[in-house]
C-alpha positions, 0 to 999 in steps of 0.5 A, a space after each residue: 500500500 502506498 500514498 503519494 503526497 500531492 503538494 509539490 513546490 519548486 526549490 526556489 519556492 521552498 527557500 522563500 517560505 517563511 517560518 511556520 508556513 510550510 508546516 501549515 501546508 503539509 499538515 491538516 488544517 485546524 479550526 480557528 478559535 474565535 474569541 479566547 482571553 484578551 481579545 482587546 484592541 492591542 491583540 486585534 492589531 496582531 495577526 492571529 493564526 490558528 494554534 498548532 494544537 488545542 493544548 501546550 505542555 511546558 517542556 523546559 526545566 526553567 519556568 516560562 513567563 506568560 507576558 501581557 503582550 508577545 514581547 520580551 519586555 511586557 508585563 509578566 502575568 504569571 510563570 509556568 513550571 515544567 509539565 504544566 498543561 495550558 490551552 492554546 488559543 492562537 499563534 502570533 508573530 511577536 518579538 523574537 528572543 533570537 532571529 529564528 523564532 518570533 512565534 508566540 502562543 496566546 494562552 490564558 492571561 497572555 502570551 508565552 514564547 513557543 520555543 519551550 511549549 510542546 503542542 499537544 492534544 488530550 485524545 483519550 482512546 476508546 479502542 483497547 486491544 485486549 489480546 496482544 499477539 507477538 511481536 505486539 504493535 506500535 503505539 504512540 502516546 495520545 495525551 500530554 503525559 502518560 504515567 507508566 508504572 512497574 505494574 498496574 497497581 503500583 502506587 508510584 509513577 516509574 516514568 512519564 511518557 510524553 505526547 507522540 512518543 512511540 513504543 511497542 505494546 507487547 501485552 495487555 492486562 486488567 487491574 482490579 477496577 477493570 481498567 486496561 493497561 498496556 505493557 510496553 517495550 522498545 523505546 524505553 526498555 529492551 526487555 518487557 517494561 512498565 505498564 501504561 493506561 490503554 486509554 493513553 496510547 493510540 495504536 499505530 496500524 500497519 496502514 499508518 506506516 505504509 511506505 510513501 512512493 515506494 521504489 521511486 528511483 530518485 528520492 533524495 533529501 536536502 538538509 540546508 543548515 543555513 536556512 534550517 530546512 529539510 526538503 524531500 525530492 523526487 527527482 527535482 520536484 519537492 514533495 515535502 519540507 519541514 523546519 529543523 533544529 540541527 547540531 549546535 556549534 560544539 556538536 554540529 551536524 556534518 556537511 556532505 553527502 550520505 545515504 540512509 544506513 538504517 531506521 527505527 520505529 523508536 529509540 531511547 536516546 541517552 547521552 552525558 546530559 540527556 535521557 529521552 525515551 520513545 524518540 519517534 522514527 529516527 532515520 540514521 545516515 552516519 556511522 556515528 548515529 546522526 539521525 533525522 528524528 522526531 522531537 518533543 523536548 523543544 519546539 524551537 525549529 530554525 535554531 541549531 541546538 541538537 547534539 548533531 542530529 536533525 530534530 524535526 516535528 514528530 509528525 514530520 519524522 513519521 512522514 520521512 520514515 515512511 518515505 525514505 528507503 529502505 522500507 521498514 517491515 511493521 514488526 521489526 524495530 530496526 531495518 538496515 539498508 543494503 550498501 548504497 541503496 538507502 535514500 541519498 541525503 545531502 547536507 549543505 
């Protein structure tokens, strides 16, 4: 089964696209929210665009200021701590703390800069797979935060799993109250791991991961570090693009021409100063494990900030995973490309 992405752009058009516009073109349209807090005269002067999601999660360890206006000097109305869930009413372009990101979100009491707000939804699932046969199925967290426990009745939270992170469900169990829990594995642990409420996990079906344009003879990706844009091409026709956050100055993304070496449905990524579970759909293109992958710990695309990988929104990571060669069998966690057959990646 395949799916052809129908929106196409010339290379010149890609380079002229401003912050956030391409993402809007390549994702489903959201309904505009009328009204909301503070719809007075000063706000009326701003161009109000729909928010990327109905909710946001504060994702920085430092408190984030909610300001009266989308500027760096306006009155601080309140401060929000990590993992606070807030409503998002609108997106506006305001004063940029750094040149690459002038985007603010309107929320209760004012505006918060978008860099450290993960757009999320609270989509509690009604489907429960009570009989899970080996090797299980892939699932993504569909709520802002899912609380994983060592067993369904455990009193303490073992892990907090975040929106759109991906894991393999290997079993289902029912607790004493009749609530169903999924036991998860890949993306957090190599062996059978903790339990997560089934209502907090959306099943990813094989159809959801069906290859896009399978077998096309000339797929290639350009990652432009200057513009912080990733563009997928079929021949010379652009078929998909997204903003990225590439490697920081001390851990830069390497320049050059590469091939996809292997890709995974999910990965727990750990380093000296980070431990990230359920990183969605990494596509590796260097032997030092530089990858294109989904991101949930920041929302600051256009800014070079990673440990060398190419951070993209999680929905974009899924599209790229489906499109690049080699194709990935649903049941396998990792698939390697035969020498010279992986999709070409040009980092400029």
